[in-house]
GURO-401093 format. One line per field, with one value per residue: chain; x, y, z of N, C-alpha, C in turn. Coordinates in steps of 0.02 Angstrom, whole numbers, m for minus. Example, Ala and Ser with C-alpha at 12.3 -4.5 7.8 and 13.67 -1.06 7.14 Angstrom:
% residues 2
chain <- [A, A]
n_px <- [660, 642]
n_py <- [m284, m112]
n_pz <- [390, 354]
ca_px <- [615, 684]
ca_py <- [m225, m53]
ca_pz <- [390, 357]
c_px <- [660, 645]
c_py <- [m165, 2]
c_pz <- [390, 394]
//
This chain:
% residues 288
chain <- [A, A, A, A, A, A, A, A, A, A, A, A, A, A, A, A, A, A, A, A, A, A, A, A, A, A, A, A, A, A, A, A, A, A, A, A, A, A, A, A, A, A, A, A, A, A, A, A, A, A, A, A, A, A, A, A, A, A, A, A, A, A, A, A, A, A, A, A, A, A, A, A, A, A, A, A, A, A, A, A, A, A, A, A, A, A, A, A, A, A, A, A, A, A, A, A, A, A, A, A, A, A, A, A, A, A, A, A, A, A, A, A, A, A, A, A, A, A, A, A, A, A, A, A, A, A, A, A, A, A, A, A, A, A, A, A, A, A, A, A, A, A, A, A, A, A, A, A, A, A, A, A, A, A, A, A, A, A, A, A, A, A, A, A, A, A, A, A, A, A, A, A, A, A, A, A, A, A, A, A, A, A, A, A, A, A, A, A, A, A, A, A, A, A, A, A, A, A, A, A, A, A, A, A, A, A, A, A, A, A, A, A, A, A, A, A, A, A, A, A, A, A, A, A, A, A, A, A, A, A, A, A, A, A, A, A, A, A, A, A, A, A, A, A, A, A, A, A, A, A, A, A, A, A, A, A, A, A, A, A, A, A, A, A, A, A, A, A, A, A, A, A, A, A, A, A, A, A, A, A, A, A, A, A, A, A, A, A]
n_px <- [m461, m417, m457, m335, m234, m112, 44, 145, 300, 373, 533, 682, 821, 981, 1160, 1196, 1173, 1130, 1057, 958, 896, 832, 737, 667, 609, 521, 429, 379, 316, 215, 143, 100, 22, m86, m148, m90, m49, 45, 196, 294, 456, 567, 680, 853, 843, 930, 1042, 1091, 1224, 1340, 1480, 1611, 1709, 1660, 1540, 1581, 1635, 1524, 1430, 1379, 1377, 1227, 1191, 1245, 1193, 1116, 991, 927, 922, 842, 723, 686, 662, 555, 455, 421, 385, 277, 195, 184, 200, 349, 429, 580, 618, 737, 910, 1085, 1187, 1325, 1394, 1447, 1550, 1614, 1558, 1432, 1256, 1101, 978, 817, 716, 605, 513, 421, 273, 320, 450, 535, 641, 570, 589, 709, 767, 871, 906, 882, 899, 1014, 1042, 1107, 1139, 1137, 1079, 980, 1000, 1128, 1155, 1233, 1236, 1300, 1255, 1294, 1429, 1443, 1360, 1314, 1213, 1054, 987, 868, 692, 566, 430, 318, 209, 92, m24, m129, m114, m10, 151, 252, 420, 519, 635, 647, 729, 696, 565, 552, 555, 447, 433, 479, 380, 271, 312, 309, 174, 118, 164, 80, 75, m19, 1, 114, 277, 367, 479, 576, 702, 684, 751, 723, 701, 672, 566, 466, 438, 397, 354, 219, 144, 209, 197, 57, 36, 101, 16, m107, m73, m52, m157, m149, m119, m9, 120, 219, 344, 438, 593, 620, 656, 795, 947, 1079, 1194, 1186, 1104, 940, 779, 617, 502, 326, 262, 161, 7, m75, m222, m286, m350, m284, m303, m253, m246, m191, m78, 73, 83, 201, 373, 412, 452, 336, 185, 81, m77, m177, m315, m296, m365, m362, m458, m502, m401, m413, m540, m515, m431, m516, m604, m520, m434, m293, m175, m204, m234, m122, m2, 128, 253, 342, 472, 488, 611, 668, 790, 817, 789, 697, 700, 583, 466, 405, 241, 159, 147, 184]
n_py <- [m724, m738, m697, m667, m681, m566, m539, m425, m420, m349, m307, m302, m307, m367, m377, m507, m633, m763, m751, m666, m747, m837, m753, m717, m841, m865, m758, m775, m898, m859, m771, m859, m942, m860, m866, m810, m807, m748, m683, m553, m490, m367, m245, m289, m404, m504, m446, m293, m196, m77, m58, m76, m180, m278, m302, m357, m476, m545, m573, m682, m793, m826, m962, m1006, m933, m905, m847, m856, m996, m1028, m963, m1030, m1159, m1133, m1081, m1194, m1289, m1224, m1195, m1071, m912, m838, m692, m626, m472, m400, m449, m447, m503, m591, m572, m662, m590, m534, m420, m340, m367, m289, m381, m441, m587, m710, m848, m994, m1094, m1223, m1213, m1173, m1053, m911, m782, m649, m489, m352, m210, m53, 88, 179, 227, 367, 492, 645, 688, 808, 790, 751, 622, 519, 431, 310, 208, 160, 140, 18, m73, m148, m76, m135, m168, m199, m201, m302, m412, m532, m677, m714, m809, m776, m640, m506, m470, m332, m282, m189, m95, m8, 141, 147, 183, 320, 343, 357, 315, 185, 106, 140, 83, m52, m68, m44, m157, m248, m268, m281, m282, m206, m202, m141, m168, m111, m9, 118, 271, 348, 488, 516, 430, 478, 595, 560, 427, 368, 450, 434, 296, 283, 366, 295, 185, 246, 312, 205, 119, 5, m123, m98, m170, m154, m201, m165, m118, m80, 29, 45, m10, m136, m87, 48, 127, 200, 149, 174, 90, 55, m31, m57, m95, m53, m11, m14, 108, 193, 182, 145, m15, m100, m82, m76, 17, 72, 41, m86, m265, m358, m428, m394, m409, m420, m429, m465, m422, m446, m405, m284, m197, m195, m137, m9, 44, 52, 150, 262, 287, 312, 247, 200, 318, 397, 498, 520, 650, 805, 903, 1073, 1174, 1290, 1264, 1225, 1086, 961, 801, 670, 611, 465, 430, 322, 147, 99]
n_pz <- [m2126, m1960, m1787, m1663, m1513, m1462, m1381, m1289, m1218, m1079, m1024, m919, m966, m919, m907, m929, m1043, m1011, m890, m936, m1029, m946, m884, m998, m1035, m927, m941, m1071, m1057, m970, m1052, m1155, m1077, m1057, m1175, m1289, m1459, m1537, m1486, m1429, m1392, m1314, m1392, m1394, m1311, m1271, m1204, m1126, m1143, m1111, m1111, m1224, m1237, m1151, m1212, m1335, m1290, m1246, m1346, m1480, m1624, m1720, m1718, m1600, m1499, m1342, m1316, m1440, m1453, m1342, m1377, m1494, m1443, m1352, m1437, m1513, m1412, m1349, m1454, m1524, m1612, m1594, m1569, m1560, m1514, m1535, m1535, m1502, m1630, m1688, m1842, m1991, m2047, m1941, m1888, m1785, m1782, m1748, m1720, m1762, m1736, m1793, m1741, m1786, m1740, m1752, m1716, m1814, m1896, m1960, m2009, m2017, m1965, m1983, m1891, m1965, m1950, m1861, m1693, m1666, m1572, m1474, m1322, m1225, m1089, m1072, m1111, m1231, m1381, m1493, m1595, m1718, m1705, m1650, m1713, m1870, m1991, m2054, m2219, m2277, m2281, m2201, m2221, m2163, m2147, m2017, m1928, m2018, m2030, m2091, m2048, m2014, m1994, m1876, m1774, m1628, m1644, m1777, m1775, m1793, m1927, m2040, m2171, m2182, m2120, m2199, m2322, m2287, m2254, m2381, m2440, m2389, m2250, m2103, m1972, m1871, m1802, m1662, m1568, m1430, m1346, m1284, m1226, m1065, m1072, m1210, m1225, m1137, m1203, m1336, m1363, m1352, m1442, m1565, m1591, m1599, m1707, m1813, m1821, m1858, m1979, m2064, m2053, m1970, m1848, m1708, m1620, m1481, m1389, m1245, m1165, m991, m854, m736, m791, m779, m842, m823, m901, m927, m965, m1044, m1037, m1035, m1131, m1275, m1361, m1505, m1595, m1769, m1781, m1703, m1568, m1402, m1348, m1258, m1123, m1032, m903, m843, m790, m757, m770, m870, m942, m1077, m1159, m1306, m1421, m1593, m1743, m1904, m1997, m1950, m1983, m2122, m2128, m2074, m2171, m2277, m2235, m2219, m2349, m2371, m2408, m2534, m2599, m2607, m2695, m2817, m2807, m2828, m2749, m2735, m2696, m2732, m2789, m2915, m3027, m2946, m2864, m2902, m2785, m2710, m2672, m2664, m2699, m2865]
ca_px <- [m417, m447, m436, m288, m206, m42, 72, 207, 335, 416, 590, 735, 878, 1044, 1220, 1207, 1125, 1103, 1004, 903, 860, 788, 681, 629, 569, 467, 379, 348, 269, 158, 103, 68, m30, m144, m179, m59, m23, 103, 228, 351, 500, 594, 747, 909, 820, 986, 1084, 1106, 1293, 1368, 1552, 1627, 1745, 1614, 1491, 1613, 1646, 1461, 1387, 1405, 1340, 1157, 1185, 1271, 1163, 1071, 923, 900, 907, 785, 663, 667, 634, 491, 405, 399, 352, 214, 155, 170, 246, 389, 467, 631, 617, 805, 966, 1148, 1211, 1389, 1388, 1504, 1605, 1642, 1520, 1371, 1191, 1046, 936, 753, 707, 538, 508, 353, 251, 360, 518, 575, 653, 528, 614, 754, 770, 924, 886, 908, 917, 1057, 1027, 1166, 1109, 1159, 1018, 988, 1020, 1198, 1163, 1258, 1234, 1325, 1242, 1330, 1497, 1442, 1318, 1308, 1141, 1023, 972, 808, 631, 543, 360, 304, 140, 79, m94, m173, m96, 57, 190, 308, 472, 557, 665, 662, 739, 660, 499, 554, 562, 382, 436, 488, 315, 229, 332, 285, 101, 104, 180, 27, 78, m73, 26, 181, 311, 416, 514, 617, 736, 682, 774, 667, 689, 637, 503, 417, 420, 371, 338, 148, 118, 238, 167, m12, 39, 117, m44, m157, m50, m50, m215, m121, m102, 61, 140, 284, 371, 489, 634, 599, 688, 867, 982, 1145, 1247, 1176, 1053, 871, 732, 552, 447, 262, 245, 95, m24, m118, m262, m278, m380, m240, m322, m213, m289, m156, m19, 106, 89, 255, 435, 428, 438, 264, 157, 16, m112, m234, m337, m280, m415, m340, m513, m507, m353, m445, m595, m487, m403, m573, m631, m470, m394, m234, m125, m224, m241, m58, 21, 197, 257, 409, 482, 519, 640, 704, 858, 818, 748, 695, 684, 515, 459, 350, 191, 125, 176, 158]
ca_py <- [m695, m749, m657, m702, m640, m547, m517, m387, m434, m295, m336, m259, m350, m348, m389, m579, m667, m822, m730, m638, m803, m864, m706, m724, m902, m856, m712, m806, m948, m822, m747, m916, m965, m816, m878, m773, m846, m710, m654, m511, m467, m301, m237, m312, m452, m544, m409, m222, m188, m15, m64, m106, m243, m327, m319, m402, m541, m577, m591, m735, m805, m845, m1033, m1019, m884, m937, m821, m887, m1066, m1029, m943, m1085, m1212, m1112, m1076, m1262, m1320, m1190, m1189, m1000, m871, m802, m639, m593, m404, m400, m466, m435, m564, m585, m593, m699, m544, m508, m362, m355, m345, m282, m425, m471, m654, m738, m921, m1019, m1143, m1285, m1197, m1152, m982, m888, m719, m607, m419, m313, m140, m11, 155, 178, 278, 409, 555, 678, 712, 867, 772, 730, 555, 518, 362, 300, 138, 141, 121, m51, m118, m137, m68, m176, m134, m228, m208, m372, m426, m603, m693, m753, m814, m741, m570, m494, m435, m291, m278, m128, m98, 53, 205, 144, 214, 390, 345, 332, 285, 113, 77, 148, 33, m117, m69, m52, m227, m290, m275, m253, m284, m176, m216, m91, m184, m51, 8, 191, 305, 379, 556, 516, 395, 524, 646, 542, 356, 356, 485, 405, 230, 293, 394, 243, 145, 285, 325, 145, 77, m59, m134, m90, m203, m125, m226, m117, m123, m30, 36, 58, m71, m147, m46, 117, 162, 196, 146, 203, 43, 72, m72, m39, m124, 0, m37, 24, 174, 231, 175, 101, m69, m131, m45, m84, 88, 76, 16, m151, m322, m370, m455, m365, m451, m390, m466, m437, m442, m417, m374, m214, m158, m186, m89, 58, 66, 70, 214, 314, 251, 352, 206, 197, 385, 433, 514, 543, 722, 834, 956, 1133, 1214, 1345, 1242, 1192, 1026, 920, 731, 647, 569, 417, 431, 258, 98, 107]
ca_pz <- [m2075, m1895, m1730, m1619, m1460, m1465, m1317, m1287, m1155, m1055, m988, m895, m980, m890, m946, m937, m1086, m978, m844, m975, m1060, m894, m879, m1061, m1033, m879, m967, m1129, m1032, m943, m1109, m1187, m1032, m1065, m1240, m1344, m1516, m1560, m1427, m1449, m1339, m1331, m1421, m1353, m1262, m1247, m1156, m1136, m1118, m1138, m1119, m1289, m1230, m1121, m1264, m1383, m1258, m1228, m1402, m1522, m1686, m1711, m1703, m1533, m1453, m1295, m1324, m1500, m1437, m1296, m1414, m1539, m1401, m1325, m1491, m1530, m1355, m1333, m1515, m1534, m1650, m1545, m1603, m1520, m1542, m1564, m1493, m1538, m1663, m1722, m1912, m2018, m2063, m1880, m1866, m1748, m1806, m1701, m1762, m1742, m1762, m1784, m1743, m1793, m1691, m1757, m1697, m1872, m1905, m2015, m2037, m1977, m1986, m1951, m1881, m2019, m1929, m1803, m1643, m1657, m1548, m1413, m1290, m1183, m1021, m1073, m1140, m1299, m1406, m1561, m1611, m1778, m1687, m1626, m1755, m1942, m2006, m2105, m2282, m2308, m2242, m2202, m2206, m2166, m2127, m1956, m1907, m2064, m2034, m2118, m1997, m2037, m1942, m1861, m1708, m1589, m1678, m1840, m1765, m1814, m2000, m2062, m2237, m2174, m2105, m2258, m2370, m2264, m2263, m2452, m2456, m2361, m2177, m2064, m1903, m1872, m1739, m1642, m1506, m1418, m1283, m1286, m1166, m1028, m1096, m1275, m1217, m1107, m1252, m1402, m1372, m1365, m1500, m1626, m1604, m1622, m1775, m1861, m1829, m1894, m2047, m2104, m2041, m1949, m1777, m1689, m1558, m1461, m1326, m1225, m1105, m943, m789, m730, m810, m749, m873, m804, m941, m902, m1021, m1028, m1026, m1067, m1189, m1301, m1421, m1533, m1650, m1831, m1775, m1660, m1498, m1361, m1324, m1202, m1103, m967, m888, m794, m820, m728, m814, m873, m1004, m1096, m1208, m1340, m1480, m1659, m1793, m1967, m2031, m1927, m2023, m2187, m2120, m2064, m2235, m2320, m2211, m2234, m2399, m2388, m2442, m2604, m2628, m2609, m2763, m2825, m2810, m2826, m2701, m2764, m2643, m2764, m2803, m2981, m3035, m2886, m2878, m2889, m2725, m2718, m2618, m2661, m2745, m2933]
c_px <- [m450, m419, m388, m263, m132, m19, 135, 238, 381, 470, 635, 800, 941, 1102, 1233, 1154, 1093, 1046, 945, 863, 812, 726, 636, 583, 510, 411, 344, 298, 206, 113, 66, 12, m93, m174, m148, m32, 39, 131, 290, 390, 532, 659, 799, 885, 880, 1029, 1088, 1173, 1323, 1443, 1570, 1660, 1700, 1562, 1520, 1623, 1581, 1421, 1421, 1362, 1270, 1150, 1210, 1237, 1111, 999, 890, 879, 846, 720, 639, 634, 564, 437, 377, 359, 282, 169, 136, 218, 284, 437, 516, 641, 683, 853, 1029, 1175, 1276, 1384, 1452, 1564, 1635, 1607, 1458, 1310, 1142, 987, 873, 747, 637, 539, 435, 336, 287, 433, 562, 583, 616, 556, 664, 753, 825, 904, 921, 936, 954, 1045, 1092, 1142, 1145, 1098, 1033, 1014, 1092, 1210, 1187, 1263, 1259, 1317, 1281, 1403, 1500, 1408, 1319, 1234, 1118, 1006, 905, 750, 604, 469, 350, 235, 138, 4, m143, m162, m27, 94, 248, 356, 501, 587, 678, 667, 708, 592, 496, 560, 499, 383, 446, 420, 267, 247, 307, 210, 82, 120, 131, 27, 18, m58, 99, 213, 363, 446, 567, 652, 741, 711, 715, 651, 650, 570, 449, 394, 379, 344, 265, 125, 146, 207, 95, m12, 53, 56, m95, m136, m58, m110, m196, m116, m27, 71, 210, 303, 432, 532, 612, 641, 762, 904, 1051, 1199, 1237, 1125, 985, 823, 661, 499, 386, 252, 173, 72, m78, m158, m257, m310, m340, m257, m276, m258, m255, m94, 7, 124, 141, 319, 457, 417, 364, 247, 91, m11, m167, m252, m319, m330, m395, m395, m522, m457, m383, m501, m569, m461, m459, m602, m585, m420, m331, m179, m140, m222, m176, m34, 95, 198, 330, 412, 519, 545, 682, 775, 863, 775, 754, 678, 610, 516, 398, 304, 155, 160, 145, 170]
c_py <- [m701, m703, m699, m653, m628, m524, m477, m398, m376, m325, m281, m299, m322, m366, m463, m610, m727, m803, m702, m692, m835, m819, m711, m785, m894, m813, m739, m859, m915, m798, m803, m944, m922, m820, m842, m821, m814, m673, m616, m489, m402, m303, m259, m355, m488, m510, m336, m209, m126, m22, m104, m174, m297, m349, m369, m472, m580, m603, m640, m743, m832, m919, m1052, m977, m917, m912, m850, m959, m1072, m1012, m999, m1142, m1194, m1108, m1145, m1294, m1291, m1182, m1118, m971, m827, m755, m608, m524, m385, m427, m455, m501, m549, m614, m629, m655, m512, m447, m384, m329, m340, m317, m449, m540, m678, m813, m943, m1072, m1211, m1274, m1174, m1076, m959, m825, m689, m537, m384, m239, m95, 55, 154, 238, 316, 479, 581, 711, 770, 851, 747, 661, 562, 446, 361, 227, 114, 122, 48, m99, m97, m131, m116, m135, m156, m229, m278, m374, m501, m616, m733, m753, m776, m666, m565, m447, m397, m278, m207, m138, m26, 117, 206, 180, 285, 398, 316, 298, 209, 79, 84, 96, m36, m122, m78, m123, m275, m297, m242, m257, m261, m185, m163, m110, m131, m53, 84, 219, 337, 448, 555, 480, 440, 575, 619, 471, 345, 387, 455, 337, 238, 322, 341, 199, 182, 294, 265, 99, 8, m62, m121, m125, m181, m148, m185, m143, m67, m31, 49, m8, m75, m103, 29, 155, 154, 199, 157, 152, 62, 35, m59, m87, m73, m29, 7, 93, 219, 227, 127, 48, m111, m90, m70, m12, 101, 50, m51, m207, m341, m404, m419, m405, m411, m434, m427, m466, m409, m383, m301, m169, m144, m134, m18, 86, 82, 137, 272, 283, 288, 311, 204, 265, 423, 442, 532, 620, 743, 887, 1014, 1176, 1272, 1328, 1207, 1130, 982, 848, 718, 602, 525, 419, 365, 211, 106, 44]
c_pz <- [m2007, m1842, m1688, m1566, m1471, m1396, m1329, m1218, m1138, m1010, m960, m903, m948, m936, m959, m983, m1053, m930, m882, m1009, m1010, m886, m940, m1056, m986, m908, m1028, m1107, m1004, m1000, m1144, m1144, m1034, m1135, m1298, m1397, m1545, m1500, m1449, m1387, m1360, m1372, m1370, m1295, m1231, m1196, m1176, m1102, m1151, m1154, m1182, m1282, m1200, m1171, m1313, m1355, m1247, m1287, m1448, m1584, m1671, m1690, m1634, m1480, m1408, m1300, m1386, m1486, m1392, m1333, m1460, m1500, m1377, m1378, m1508, m1473, m1344, m1394, m1531, m1586, m1599, m1582, m1553, m1551, m1571, m1512, m1534, m1565, m1699, m1792, m1934, m2033, m2001, m1853, m1828, m1784, m1748, m1734, m1727, m1773, m1746, m1792, m1745, m1741, m1696, m1739, m1754, m1873, m1968, m2048, m1989, m2007, m1948, m1950, m1931, m1993, m1862, m1757, m1627, m1637, m1486, m1381, m1242, m1113, m1017, m1101, m1212, m1321, m1478, m1579, m1671, m1764, m1666, m1675, m1828, m1960, m2059, m2166, m2312, m2259, m2252, m2183, m2213, m2137, m2062, m1944, m1953, m2068, m2065, m2071, m2029, m1979, m1937, m1792, m1684, m1631, m1748, m1836, m1792, m1891, m2031, m2130, m2234, m2163, m2164, m2311, m2351, m2270, m2336, m2476, m2422, m2285, m2144, m1989, m1905, m1804, m1725, m1574, m1493, m1351, m1282, m1221, m1131, m1056, m1161, m1270, m1188, m1158, m1310, m1410, m1392, m1431, m1565, m1642, m1629, m1693, m1827, m1873, m1873, m1967, m2093, m2095, m2018, m1873, m1767, m1622, m1541, m1392, m1307, m1167, m1057, m880, m793, m740, m777, m777, m862, m845, m910, m962, m997, m1010, m1066, m1133, m1210, m1356, m1442, m1591, m1712, m1831, m1729, m1587, m1462, m1331, m1270, m1187, m1036, m945, m834, m828, m791, m778, m811, m939, m1016, m1155, m1241, m1400, m1544, m1708, m1859, m2007, m2011, m1963, m2092, m2182, m2112, m2130, m2285, m2300, m2228, m2284, m2420, m2422, m2517, m2638, m2634, m2681, m2762, m2830, m2810, m2773, m2735, m2707, m2670, m2782, m2871, m2981, m2974, m2904, m2865, m2827, m2733, m2658, m2612, m2710, m2813, m2972]
//
C-alpha cells in the first residue's frame, strides 16, 4: 500500500451545468498540478437548482451529462482517479438519482453510488428541504479500490448515519468519502465533529469536498472542505466558503495502524435492546 495525495475541491455550483463544468475543469487541473492522484468534488457538482421545473429541464441521463463527460475526459488526460462527489442523473425510469461517480486514470467508470439517505428536514431558521420529493434514494453501499486503498462512498446527509460507514469499514474501506452541500446552519453546528467522529470510529481517512457560499438558487452552504486522518486529526481544511483546492497525503498503512491500536471493528459484538417491550431484535455490532 503506497502513499498518495488526495484532493478535495470546494465549489460554489450555480444553476448552469455548463458553467459548473468549466469551474470543475479549472479546479481539477489545479489539483492534478499539485500532484493529487485522487480528486473529489462536492455533492451536486453539476448544478444546485431549487426550482422543480428548472431542475427537471437541466438534468439528463448519465451518457449525455456534461459533468460526467468532462470528468471522464479529465481523468484520462491527467491520469487521476476523479470522483464526482455527486450530480443529478436522470435514470431510465424517469426518476432522478443523486449519484456519485468515480473515473479511473484511463477514463473508465469504476463505480457509481446513489445517495441513500434523503435530506428531509425543517430547520430552526425556516429552511425546509424535501430531497425525497426530487430524488430516488439508493439502496446499496459501495466500496472500491484506488491506489492501494479501499474507498467507501457516501454523500452529505449520509454522514449522520454511522452504520453506513461502519459497514463500509467492515468491508475493508480505509478511505471514506463525504462530498457534501451542508447548509450553513447545520455545518456550523456539526460538520467538523461528525467528520472527525466517522474517522475515529472506523480508523479511516475521511475526504469531504464541500459546496460553499451563497448560490444562485438562494441557498447558502457551509464550505470548510476537510481531509481527516484515521486518528481524527484534520490534516487539510479550506477554512472558508470560497472555491478552493486542499491536498493531503493518504497512507493506507496509517489506517491499519490505527485499527491495531483501537481494534473496535474487531471487538464489536452482537447485542439486543431491552426497552421493556418484549422480545427485541438482535443488532449486529460486527460482521459475522
